[in-house]
C-alpha positions in Angstrom: -40.4 -107.0 -43.4 -36.8 -107.6 -44.6 -36.6 -111.0 -46.2 -33.5 -112.8 -45.0 -32.3 -116.3 -45.7 -33.9 -117.9 -42.7 -37.3 -116.4 -43.3 -37.2 -117.3 -47.0 -36.2 -120.9 -46.5 -39.0 -121.4 -43.9 -41.7 -119.5 -45.8 -43.2 -122.5 -47.5 -44.1 -124.5 -44.4 -47.8 -125.6 -44.6 -50.4 -125.7 -41.9 -52.6 -128.7 -42.5 -51.9 -132.3 -43.6 -53.6 -135.3 -45.2 -52.4 -138.8 -45.9 -51.6 -140.2 -49.3 -51.3 -143.9 -50.3 -47.9 -145.0 -51.7 -47.7 -145.9 -55.4 -47.2 -149.5 -56.5 -44.0 -149.6 -58.6 -44.8 -151.1 -62.0 -41.8 -153.3 -62.6 -41.4 -154.6 -59.0 -38.1 -152.8 -58.2 -37.6 -151.7 -54.6 -36.8 -148.0 -54.2 -39.0 -145.6 -56.2 -37.1 -143.6 -58.8 -37.6 -139.9 -59.6 -35.7 -138.3 -62.6 -35.6 -134.5 -62.6 -34.6 -132.7 -65.8 -33.3 -129.2 -65.4 -31.2 -127.9 -62.6 -32.5 -124.4 -62.1 -34.8 -122.9 -59.5 -37.5 -125.6 -60.0 -35.4 -128.6 -60.8 -32.6 -128.2 -58.2 -35.2 -127.4 -55.5 -37.4 -130.3 -56.2 -34.5 -132.7 -56.3 -33.1 -131.4 -53.0 -36.4 -131.6 -51.2 -37.3 -135.0 -52.5 -33.9 -136.4 -51.4 -33.7 -134.5 -48.1 -37.3 -135.3 -46.9 -37.4 -138.9 -48.1 -34.2 -139.7 -46.1 -33.1 -142.2 -48.7 -36.5 -143.8 -49.5 -36.4 -142.3 -53.0 -33.7 -142.6 -55.6 -33.3 -139.1 -57.1 -31.5 -138.4 -60.3 -30.9 -134.8 -61.5 -30.1 -134.3 -65.2 -28.5 -130.9 -66.0 -26.0 -130.3 -68.9 -24.0 -127.5 -67.2 -21.7 -128.0 -64.3 -22.0 -124.4 -63.3 -25.5 -123.0 -63.4 -25.8 -119.2 -63.9 -29.0 -117.7 -62.7 -31.0 -115.7 -65.1 -32.5 -113.8 -62.2 -30.1 -111.1 -61.0 -28.2 -111.3 -64.3 -29.4 -107.7 -65.1 -27.4 -106.6 -62.0 -24.3 -108.0 -63.7 -25.1 -105.9 -66.8 -25.5 -102.9 -64.6 -22.1 -103.5 -62.8 -23.6 -104.4 -59.4 -22.6 -108.1 -59.6 -19.7 -110.1 -61.1 -20.6 -113.0 -63.3 -19.1 -115.4 -60.7 -21.7 -114.1 -58.2 -24.4 -115.7 -60.4 -22.7 -119.2 -60.8 -23.6 -122.2 -58.7 -22.6 -125.8 -58.7 -24.2 -129.1 -57.7 -21.6 -130.7 -55.4 -23.6 -130.2 -52.2 -26.7 -131.7 -53.7 -24.7 -134.9 -54.6 -22.5 -135.1 -51.4 -25.0 -134.0 -48.8 -28.3 -135.4 -50.1 -27.2 -138.3 -52.2 -28.7 -137.0 -55.4 -27.3 -138.6 -58.6 -26.3 -135.6 -60.6 -25.8 -136.4 -64.3 -24.3 -133.7 -66.5 -25.8 -134.5 -69.9 -28.7 -133.5 -72.2 -32.0 -135.3 -72.0 -33.0 -135.8 -75.6 -36.1 -138.0 -75.4 -38.8 -139.2 -73.0 -40.7 -142.5 -73.6 -43.7 -142.2 -71.3 -44.8 -145.8 -72.2 -41.6 -147.4 -71.0 -41.0 -144.6 -68.4 -37.5 -143.9 -69.6 -35.4 -140.8 -70.3 -32.8 -141.0 -73.0 -29.6 -138.9 -72.7 -27.4 -137.5 -75.4 -24.7 -139.9 -74.3 -26.9 -142.8 -75.2 -27.8 -144.1 -71.7 -31.4 -144.5 -70.5 -32.8 -143.6 -67.1 -35.9 -145.4 -65.8 -38.4 -143.4 -63.6 -41.5 -143.9 -61.6 -42.1 -140.1 -61.5 -40.5 -137.6 -63.9 -40.2 -133.9 -63.1 -39.4 -131.5 -66.0 -38.1 -128.1 -65.3 -36.2 -127.1 -68.4 -36.9 -123.4 -68.5 -37.6 -121.7 -71.8 -36.9 -122.0 -75.4 -37.6 -119.5 -78.2 -40.3 -119.5 -80.8 -38.5 -119.7 -84.2 -39.5 -116.8 -86.5 -41.0 -114.7 -83.7 -38.9 -111.7 -84.7 -38.5 -111.2 -88.4 -34.8 -111.4 -89.4 -33.7 -113.0 -86.1 -32.9 -116.7 -85.3 -30.8 -118.5 -82.8 -28.0 -118.5 -85.4 -28.0 -114.7 -85.0 -27.7 -114.7 -81.2 -24.0 -113.7 -81.2 -24.7 -110.6 -83.2 -27.9 -109.8 -81.4 -28.0 -111.6 -78.1 -31.1 -112.6 -76.3 -29.3 -112.9 -72.9 -32.4 -114.6 -71.5 -30.6 -117.6 -70.4 -27.9 -116.9 -67.8 -24.2 -117.2 -68.6 -22.3 -116.6 -71.8 -25.1 -114.7 -73.5 -25.2 -112.3 -70.6 -21.5 -111.7 -70.8 -21.7 -111.1 -74.5 -24.5 -108.5 -74.2 -22.5 -106.6 -71.5 -19.4 -106.6 -73.7 -21.4 -105.2 -76.6 -22.9 -102.5 -74.4 -19.4 -101.5 -73.1 -18.1 -101.4 -76.7 -20.7 -99.0 -78.0 -19.3 -95.8 -79.6 -19.9 -92.4 -77.9 -23.4 -91.3 -78.6 -24.4 -94.8 -79.9 -27.7 -96.5 -79.9 -28.8 -99.6 -77.9 -32.0 -101.3 -79.0 -34.2 -103.9 -77.4 -36.9 -106.0 -78.9 -39.1 -106.9 -76.0 -41.1 -110.1 -75.9 -44.9 -110.7 -76.1 -46.8 -112.3 -73.2 -46.3 -114.7 -71.6 -42.6 -114.8 -71.0 -39.9 -115.4 -68.3 -39.7 -112.7 -65.6 -42.3 -110.0 -66.7 -40.3 -107.1 -65.3 -37.0 -108.4 -66.6 -36.7 -106.5 -69.9 -37.4 -103.2 -68.2 -35.0 -103.8 -65.3 -32.5 -104.6 -68.1 -33.2 -101.3 -69.8 -32.6 -99.6 -66.4 -29.3 -101.4 -65.9 -28.0 -100.6 -69.4 -29.0 -97.0 -68.9 -27.1 -97.0 -65.6 -24.0 -98.1 -67.3 -24.4 -95.8 -70.3 -25.1 -92.8 -68.0 -21.7 -93.4 -66.4 -19.7 -94.3 -69.4 -21.5 -93.0 -72.5 -24.0 -90.4 -71.4 -25.0 -89.2 -74.9 -26.0 -92.7 -75.9 -29.7 -93.5 -76.7 -31.9 -96.5 -75.9 -34.8 -97.7 -78.1 -37.3 -100.3 -76.8 -39.6 -101.8 -79.4 -42.4 -103.5 -77.5 -45.3 -105.6 -78.9 -47.3 -104.9 -75.7 -49.3 -101.8 -74.9 -48.3 -102.1 -71.2 -45.8 -103.9 -69.1 -45.0 -105.0 -65.5 -44.3 -102.2 -63.1 -44.6 -99.7 -66.0 -45.3 -96.7 -63.8 -42.4 -97.5 -61.5 -39.9 -98.0 -64.4 -41.0 -94.9 -66.3 -40.8 -92.8 -63.2 -37.3 -94.1 -62.6 -36.2 -93.6 -66.2 -37.4 -89.9 -66.0 -35.7 -89.4 -62.6 -32.4 -91.1 -63.4 -32.0 -91.3 -67.2 -34.0 -88.3 -68.5 -34.1 -88.2 -72.4 -32.2 -91.5 -72.8 -34.9 -94.1 -73.1 -37.5 -94.2 -75.9 -40.1 -96.9 -75.2 -42.3 -97.6 -78.3 -45.3 -99.7 -77.4 -47.8 -101.5 -79.7 -49.9 -98.3 -80.2 -46.9 -96.7 -81.9 -45.7 -99.7 -84.0 -43.7 -101.5 -81.4 -45.0 -104.8 -82.5 -44.2 -104.3 -86.2 -40.5 -105.0 -86.0 -37.7 -106.6 -88.0 -34.0 -106.8 -87.5 -30.9 -107.3 -89.7 -28.1 -108.8 -87.6 -25.6 -108.4 -90.5 -26.3 -104.8 -91.1 -27.0 -104.1 -87.4 -30.3 -102.4 -88.1 -33.8 -102.5 -86.5 -36.9 -101.5 -88.4 -39.9 -100.3 -86.4 -43.1 -99.7 -88.2 -41.2 -99.2 -91.5 -38.6 -96.9 -90.0 -35.0 -98.3 -90.2 -32.4 -97.4 -87.6 -28.8 -98.3 -87.4 -27.9 -99.6 -83.9 -24.6 -100.4 -82.1 -26.0 -103.1 -79.8 -29.3 -104.9 -80.0 -30.9 -107.2 -77.5 -33.6 -109.4 -79.2 -35.9 -111.2 -76.7 -38.2 -113.3 -78.8 -41.5 -115.0 -77.9 -41.0 -118.0 -75.6 -42.2 -121.5 -75.1 -41.5 -124.5 -72.9 -38.1 -126.0 -73.0 -37.7 -128.5 -75.8 -37.7 -131.7 -73.7 -41.3 -130.9 -72.5 -42.4 -130.9 -76.1 -40.5 -134.1 -76.8 -42.2 -135.7 -73.8 -45.6 -134.9 -75.4 -46.9 -132.8 -72.5 -47.3 -129.4 -74.1 -50.1 -127.7 -76.0 -47.5 -126.6 -78.6 -46.1 -123.8 -76.4 -46.5 -124.5 -72.7 -47.3 -127.6 -70.5 -50.7 -127.5 -68.9 -50.5 -128.7 -65.3 -52.8 -129.5 -62.3 -52.4 -126.8 -59.7 -52.5 -129.1 -56.7 -49.3 -130.9 -57.5 -47.9 -129.6 -60.8 -48.6 -132.9 -62.6 -49.3 -132.5 -66.3 -52.7 -132.8 -67.8 -51.3 -135.3 -70.3 -49.7 -137.7 -67.8 -50.1 -138.0 -64.0 -46.5 -139.3 -63.6 -44.9 -136.4 -65.3 -44.7 -133.0 -63.6 -43.7 -129.6 -65.0 -42.3 -126.7 -63.0 -41.5 -123.1 -63.5 -41.3 -121.3 -66.8 -42.4 -124.3 -68.9 -45.7 -124.8 -67.1 -49.1 -123.3 -67.9 -50.5 -123.1 -64.4 -52.6 -120.0 -64.1 -51.9 -116.8 -62.4 -48.3 -117.1 -61.3 -45.7 -115.2 -63.3 -42.8 -117.2 -64.8 -40.0 -116.4 -62.3 -37.3 -118.1 -60.3 -39.3 -117.5 -57.1 -42.4 -119.1 -58.7 -40.4 -122.2 -59.8 -38.9 -122.6 -56.3 -42.3 -122.3 -54.7 -43.9 -124.8 -57.1 -41.0 -127.2 -56.6 -41.7 -127.5 -52.9 -45.4 -128.3 -53.6 -44.4 -130.8 -56.2 -41.8 -132.5 -54.0 -44.3 -132.9 -51.2 -46.9 -134.4 -53.6 -44.4 -136.7 -55.3 -43.0 -138.0 -52.0 -46.6 -138.6 -50.8 -47.5 -140.5 -53.9 -44.4 -142.7 -53.7 -44.1 -143.3 -50.0 -47.4 -142.5 -48.4 -46.0 -139.5 -46.5 -48.1 -136.5 -45.5 -49.2 -134.2 -48.3 -49.9 -130.6 -47.5 -52.4 -128.3 -49.2 -50.7 -126.5 -52.0 -49.8 -122.9 -51.2 -47.6 -120.7 -53.5 -45.9 -117.3 -53.3 -43.8 -115.0 -55.5 -42.0 -111.7 -55.4 -40.1 -110.1 -58.3 -37.6 -107.3 -57.3 -36.2 -104.9 -59.9 -33.3 -102.4 -59.6 -33.8 -99.1 -61.4 -30.6 -97.3 -60.2 -28.3 -97.5 -57.3 -30.3 -98.3 -54.1 -33.6 -97.7 -56.1 -35.3 -101.1 -55.8 -39.0 -101.9 -56.5 -41.0 -105.0 -56.1 -44.2 -106.8 -57.0 -45.6 -110.0 -55.5 -48.5 -112.1 -54.5 -49.7 -115.3 -52.8 -51.6 -118.1 -54.6 -53.6 -121.2 -53.9 -54.5 -124.3 -55.9 -58.1 -124.5 -57.4 -59.5 -127.1 -59.7 -58.9 -124.8 -62.6 -55.5 -123.2 -61.9 -53.1 -121.7 -59.5 -55.2 -118.7 -58.5 -54.0 -115.4 -57.0 -55.2 -114.7 -53.5 -53.7 -111.2 -52.8 -50.8 -109.1 -54.0 -48.7 -106.0 -53.5 -46.5 -103.6 -55.5 -44.2 -100.7 -54.7 -45.7 -97.3 -55.0 -44.5 -94.5 -57.2 -43.0 -91.6 -55.2 -41.5 -93.7 -52.4 -38.7 -92.2 -50.4 -35.1 -93.2 -50.9 -34.9 -95.2 -47.6 -37.8 -97.4 -48.7 -36.3 -98.0 -52.1 -32.9 -98.8 -50.6 -34.5 -101.3 -48.1 -36.3 -103.0 -51.0 -33.0 -103.5 -52.8 -31.4 -104.9 -49.7 -34.4 -107.2 -49.3 -33.7 -108.5 -52.8 -30.1 -109.3 -51.9 -31.3 -111.3 -48.9 -33.7 -113.2 -51.1 -31.0 -114.1 -53.6 -28.8 -115.4 -50.9 -31.8 -117.4 -49.5 -33.1 -118.9 -52.7 -29.7 -120.0 -54.0 -28.9 -121.6 -50.7 -32.3 -123.3 -50.8 -31.5 -124.6 -54.3 -27.9 -125.6 -54.0 -27.0 -125.7 -50.3 
């Protein structure tokens, strides 16, 4: 079934309902207050649904430092020349004007869970009754020997949408004839499991057209990766001889880089490279750590409502959460946000709370009209978000099926961004 905007936006409707008692507001103020930190797939969605469905009963504030949010999902298609950077940028005007959300463009720098306040970089404090954190990812310092955030201009990570993505594309386009592109892939768990390998496909697509004698090296600390058979089939079909994937069995986890010399050393063998994409190990966005709701890397949550194990009034969505079987993806964050919004509204106003149901699909483009996908549905258990069933594209599919899969992904992108920002 082709996934269009209408189907996507209605896909999270639940079937059964129960009643929840409204919370008693601690300091006696009238309207309950929800602060959401992070304006991506999780944060923008939960803010919108809280404001829209509560019809003014809840005061919703969204804290997001950027005025234009560039999606990390679909950014590989910009690298491949299938999208312009402006196609990935979205703003918050509709959330403010249509739904009455107080959008604050600032950094959240601290959370005091005792006083229930969020401190902003500008110095102001925001009180909350419920706090939703959806800050995405940060990187584990020292995860790749020789690389740090200070080196991100020489060797971009490009795993947060926007300027880093533009920089990486410029470096690929500036490679000399017959040059070498290298990627250091991340260890599990990380944002968008197929993402690094779609990126390799898109870089290969550009190089095949503009620099066909160039080579691509992938140093991977894993012995297998998402959609591996599909990607490797695609690389053989479209980019024969260009991509060299070096997994953990061949030293892919024994890697260091030198951003000044532009070299990568894999299992003791040093190679001079012309562009290098270093994707380090990841952890929850910094504000989740500052709020004291992580285990040092990720924030453990309750599957039924995405509330943290550390504090029932703090919720964590998307990439930052440790929730069970769902991958860290934009679709997952959006799905979790709807469950969370329903639960938070029920807790604050006594409205109906539906049983938690989740879904996710990750599409990847290997070459022009050669799209593949993987996905699943999930349910909440006492232990985690648990996978119910799933699907994946098959190797050897015909071109019409692959083209339809790519077109489906385009419909999904239009749907989810409208669901987030429209």
